[in-house]
C-alpha positions in Angstrom: -30.9 5.2 33.1 -34.6 6.2 32.8 -37.0 4.5 30.4 -37.5 7.6 28.4 -33.9 7.5 27.2 -34.5 4.1 25.6 -36.5 5.5 22.7 -35.8 8.1 20.0 -36.8 11.6 20.8 -39.7 12.4 18.5 -38.7 16.0 18.3 -35.0 15.8 17.6 -35.0 12.3 16.2 -31.8 11.7 18.1 -31.3 8.2 19.5 -31.2 7.7 23.2 -27.4 7.6 23.5 -27.1 11.0 21.7 -29.7 12.4 24.2 -27.8 10.9 27.1 -24.5 12.4 26.0 -26.1 15.8 25.3 -27.4 16.0 28.8 -24.0 15.3 30.4 -22.3 18.5 31.6 -19.5 19.5 29.3 -20.5 17.1 26.6 -19.4 18.1 23.1 -22.9 17.4 22.0 -24.6 19.7 24.5 -25.3 23.4 24.0 -24.3 25.5 21.0 -22.6 23.6 18.3 -24.0 20.3 19.6 -25.8 19.7 16.3 -22.5 19.8 14.3 -20.7 17.8 16.9 -23.3 15.1 16.7 -23.0 15.1 12.9 -19.3 14.6 13.3 -19.8 11.6 15.6 -22.4 10.2 13.3 -20.0 10.4 10.3 -17.2 8.8 12.3 -19.5 5.9 13.1 -20.5 5.5 9.5 -16.8 5.5 8.5 -16.0 2.8 11.1 -18.9 0.6 10.0 -17.9 1.1 6.3 -14.4 0.0 7.1 -15.7 -3.1 8.9 -18.2 -4.0 6.2 -16.2 -3.2 3.1 -12.5 -2.6 3.9 -11.7 -6.0 5.3 -13.8 -8.2 3.0 -12.7 -6.4 -0.2 -9.1 -6.1 1.0 -9.1 -9.8 1.9 -10.4 -10.7 -1.5 -7.8 -8.6 -3.3 -5.0 -10.0 -1.1 -6.0 -13.7 -1.1 -4.0 -15.8 -3.6 -3.0 -19.4 -3.4 -0.8 -20.2 -6.4 -0.5 -23.9 -6.7 0.4 -23.9 -10.4 2.0 -27.3 -11.1 3.9 -26.0 -14.1 5.7 -23.3 -12.1 9.4 -23.2 -13.0 12.4 -21.1 -12.4 14.5 -19.8 -15.3 16.9 -22.5 -16.6 19.9 -22.6 -14.3 23.3 -22.0 -16.0 25.6 -25.0 -16.6 27.0 -26.3 -13.4 24.3 -24.7 -11.2 21.4 -26.5 -9.5 17.9 -26.3 -10.9 16.4 -27.4 -7.6 18.2 -24.4 -5.8 16.9 -22.1 -8.6 13.2 -23.3 -8.2 13.4 -23.1 -4.3 14.6 -19.5 -4.6 12.0 -18.6 -7.2 9.2 -20.1 -5.1 10.1 -17.9 -2.1 10.6 -14.9 -4.4 7.2 -15.4 -5.9 5.5 -15.6 -2.5 7.4 -12.8 -0.7 8.1 -10.3 -3.4 5.4 -10.9 -6.0 2.4 -12.2 -4.1 2.8 -10.6 -0.7 3.3 -12.2 2.7 0.2 -11.6 4.9 1.2 -14.0 7.7 2.7 -11.1 9.6 0.3 -8.3 8.6 -0.8 -6.1 11.5 -4.5 -5.8 12.4 -5.0 -2.6 10.3 -4.2 -4.5 7.1 -6.8 -6.8 5.6 -4.4 -9.6 5.2 -4.4 -9.9 9.0 -7.8 -11.6 8.8 -6.7 -14.3 6.3 -5.6 -17.8 7.3 -5.6 -20.1 4.3 -3.2 -18.1 2.2 -0.7 -17.6 5.1 -0.8 -21.3 6.0 -0.2 -22.3 2.4 2.8 -19.9 2.3 4.2 -21.2 5.6 4.0 -24.7 4.2 6.1 -23.6 1.2 8.6 -21.9 3.6 8.9 -25.1 5.6 9.8 -27.1 2.5 12.4 -24.5 1.4 13.8 -24.4 4.9 14.3 -28.2 4.9 15.9 -28.1 1.5 18.3 -25.3 2.6 19.3 -27.3 5.7 20.1 -30.3 3.5 22.1 -28.2 1.2 24.1 -26.7 4.1 24.6 -30.0 5.9 25.1 -32.5 3.1 24.7 -31.7 -0.6 26.6 -28.3 -0.4 29.7 -29.8 1.3 32.6 -31.5 -0.3 33.2 -35.0 0.8 34.9 -35.2 4.2 35.1 -32.5 6.8 34.7 -29.4 4.8 33.1 -26.4 6.4 29.6 -25.3 5.5 29.1 -23.0 2.6 28.7 -19.4 3.9 25.8 -18.6 1.5 24.0 -21.8 2.5 24.5 -20.9 6.2 22.8 -17.6 5.6 19.9 -19.2 3.6 19.3 -21.9 6.2 19.2 -19.3 9.1 17.1 -16.8 7.2 14.4 -19.4 6.2 14.3 -20.6 9.8 13.0 -17.1 10.8 9.4 -17.1 12.2 6.8 -16.2 9.5 4.7 -13.8 11.6 7.2 -11.1 12.5 6.3 -7.6 11.5 8.5 -4.5 11.8 7.2 -3.9 15.4 6.2 -6.7 17.7 4.4 -6.9 21.1 6.7 -6.1 24.0 9.2 -3.8 22.2 9.0 -0.3 20.8 12.2 -0.9 18.7 11.8 -1.9 15.1 13.0 -5.4 14.2 13.8 -7.5 11.1 10.6 -8.6 9.5 9.9 -12.0 8.1 10.0 -10.7 4.5 13.4 -9.0 5.1 14.9 -12.3 6.4 13.4 -14.3 3.6 14.8 -11.9 1.0 18.2 -12.5 2.6 17.7 -16.2 2.2 16.7 -15.8 -1.5 19.7 -13.6 -2.2 22.0 -16.1 -0.5 20.6 -19.1 -2.5 21.0 -17.2 -5.8 24.5 -16.2 -4.8 25.4 -19.8 -4.0 24.0 -21.0 -7.4 26.0 -18.3 -9.2 29.2 -19.4 -7.4 28.3 -23.1 -8.1 28.1 -22.3 -11.8 31.5 -20.7 -11.6 33.0 -23.7 -9.9 33.4 -21.9 -6.6 30.9 -23.9 -4.5 30.1 -27.6 -4.0 27.1 -29.6 -5.0 27.9 -33.2 -4.3 25.8 -35.4 -6.6 26.2 -38.6 -4.6 23.6 -41.3 -3.9 24.2 -41.0 -0.1 23.5 -37.3 -0.2 20.3 -37.9 -2.1 19.3 -40.6 0.3 19.8 -38.3 3.2 17.7 -35.5 1.6 14.9 -37.9 0.9 15.0 -39.4 4.4 14.7 -35.9 6.0 11.9 -34.9 3.7 10.1 -38.2 4.3 10.3 -37.6 8.1 8.8 -34.1 7.6 5.9 -35.6 5.6 5.5 -38.1 8.4 5.2 -35.2 10.9 2.6 -33.5 8.7 0.7 -36.8 8.5 0.7 -37.1 12.3 -0.7 -33.6 12.7 -3.4 -34.4 10.2 -4.2 -37.6 12.0 -4.5 -35.7 15.3 -6.8 -33.2 13.8 -9.0 -36.0 12.5 -9.0 -37.9 15.7 -9.8 -34.9 17.9 -12.4 -33.1 15.8 -13.7 -35.4 13.0 -17.5 -35.5 12.7 -17.9 -31.7 13.3 -19.1 -29.6 10.4 -17.3 -26.6 12.0 -13.7 -27.2 12.7 -11.9 -23.9 12.8 -8.4 -25.4 12.6 -8.9 -28.1 9.9 -8.3 -25.5 7.2 -5.0 -24.5 8.9 -3.7 -28.0 8.8 -5.0 -28.6 5.3 -3.4 -25.5 3.7 0.0 -26.0 5.5 -0.1 -29.6 4.1 -1.0 -28.2 0.7 1.9 -25.7 0.7 4.3 -28.3 1.8 3.2 -30.9 -0.7 3.4 -28.3 -3.5 6.8 -27.0 -2.7 8.2 -30.5 -2.1 6.9 -31.6 -5.5 8.6 -28.8 -7.3 11.9 -29.0 -5.5 12.0 -32.8 -5.9 11.0 -32.5 -9.5 14.0 -30.4 -10.2 16.3 -32.2 -7.8 15.7 -35.2 -10.0 17.1 -33.2 -12.9 20.2 -32.4 -10.8 20.7 -36.1 -9.9 19.5 -37.5 -13.2 22.7 -39.6 -13.7 22.2 -41.2 -10.3 18.6 -42.0 -10.9 19.4 -43.4 -14.3 22.2 -45.6 -13.0 19.9 -47.0 -10.2 16.9 -47.4 -12.5 14.9 -45.1 -10.1 13.5 -42.6 -12.5 10.0 -44.2 -12.8 9.6 -44.4 -9.0 10.9 -40.8 -8.8 8.3 -39.5 -11.3 5.5 -41.3 -9.4 6.6 -39.8 -6.1 6.6 -36.3 -7.6 3.1 -36.9 -9.1 1.7 -38.1 -5.7 3.0 -34.9 -4.0 1.5 -32.7 -6.7 -1.9 -34.6 -6.7 -2.1 -33.9 -3.0 -1.3 -30.3 -3.5 -4.0 -29.9 -6.2 -6.9 -30.7 -3.9 -9.1 -27.5 -3.9 -12.3 -28.0 -1.8 -14.3 -24.9 -1.4 -14.8 -25.4 2.3 -12.6 -27.7 4.4 -14.7 -30.2 6.3 -13.4 -32.6 8.9 -16.2 -35.1 8.8 -16.1 -38.7 9.9 -13.9 -40.8 7.6 -16.7 -43.3 7.0 -19.5 -40.7 6.6 -21.9 -40.9 3.7 -22.8 -37.2 3.3 -20.0 -35.5 5.3 -16.6 -35.5 3.6 -13.3 -35.5 5.3 -10.8 -33.5 3.2 -8.0 -34.0 5.7 -8.3 -37.8 5.2 -8.3 -37.4 1.5 -5.2 -35.2 1.6 -3.6 -37.6 4.1 -3.7 -40.4 1.6 -1.4 -38.5 -0.7 0.9 -37.6 2.2 1.2 -41.3 3.1 1.6 -42.5 -0.4 4.4 -39.9 -1.2 6.2 -40.9 2.0 6.0 -44.6 1.1 7.4 -43.8 -2.3 10.2 -41.8 -0.8 11.1 -44.9 1.3 10.9 -47.1 -1.7 13.3 -44.7 -3.5 15.8 -44.9 -0.7 15.7 -48.7 -0.8 16.5 -48.6 -4.6 19.3 -46.0 -4.1 21.0 -48.0 -1.3 21.4 -51.0 -3.6 
């Protein structure tokens, strides 16, 4: 390319790339009509830039929502039904049907560029998935060798579905079941189970050993989140820019938040057991620890050195609540075993 093409033409005021295209044989910008063709290209470029500058930022701002309302509650479950099941279904309904699920948005939707909101929602999904598994395997079975409840089987399988599946995925031209579609199946199944439970057609075994099992599994999941947090701190602490610290933080936040609400209402379902064991005060402290961890709202997630004077470590702060809640879960199990 010659040097004279690197500057604007003082006569036509076209930039060098327009001049270069107009000189190529058969170019849509050369000859008659070239002026209008060039205007079309210019307007296309303006539209592309406008989309990049305005569409994504504005769309992201309108889509982004992290609802960590500690007073969130489901409608009062009918007599005989489970309030914990009701709140788990209501949580997923709020995130999937009312808020929106950007974790599987394709690139042409602004939610594709979000990460904090999707990670928060995935944390909620993980907590509901764990609870659905406990219902299927323990609480929702009659004592002995009864088979798993069909609605709970559907719910456990649906909430185990990956959170990032859109209608079409890489490697296949055939449409598939989206994450939202599967989670709606899970919500519907949990509500169906609760309706049958209220009618005496399903099991919800309010035994201390079932509660101990549920707490033990939740505690292990919190331990797993604590270990992921520790790994992120060990590998990247001291850096002002850690592009994955917010992913860990918001997944923890969603998990703490959903666990707090589910356990809050599970305490209502097992109120007689907690009263009999004198475990209600410890239960309330455990739920409070989970919710306190979920309520941390730093503007920017910084993974600084834990002993830094000016550089905070938000993962370490959140990790404190993870560890405290897990310790209280273990304390509760000790009380319930006696």
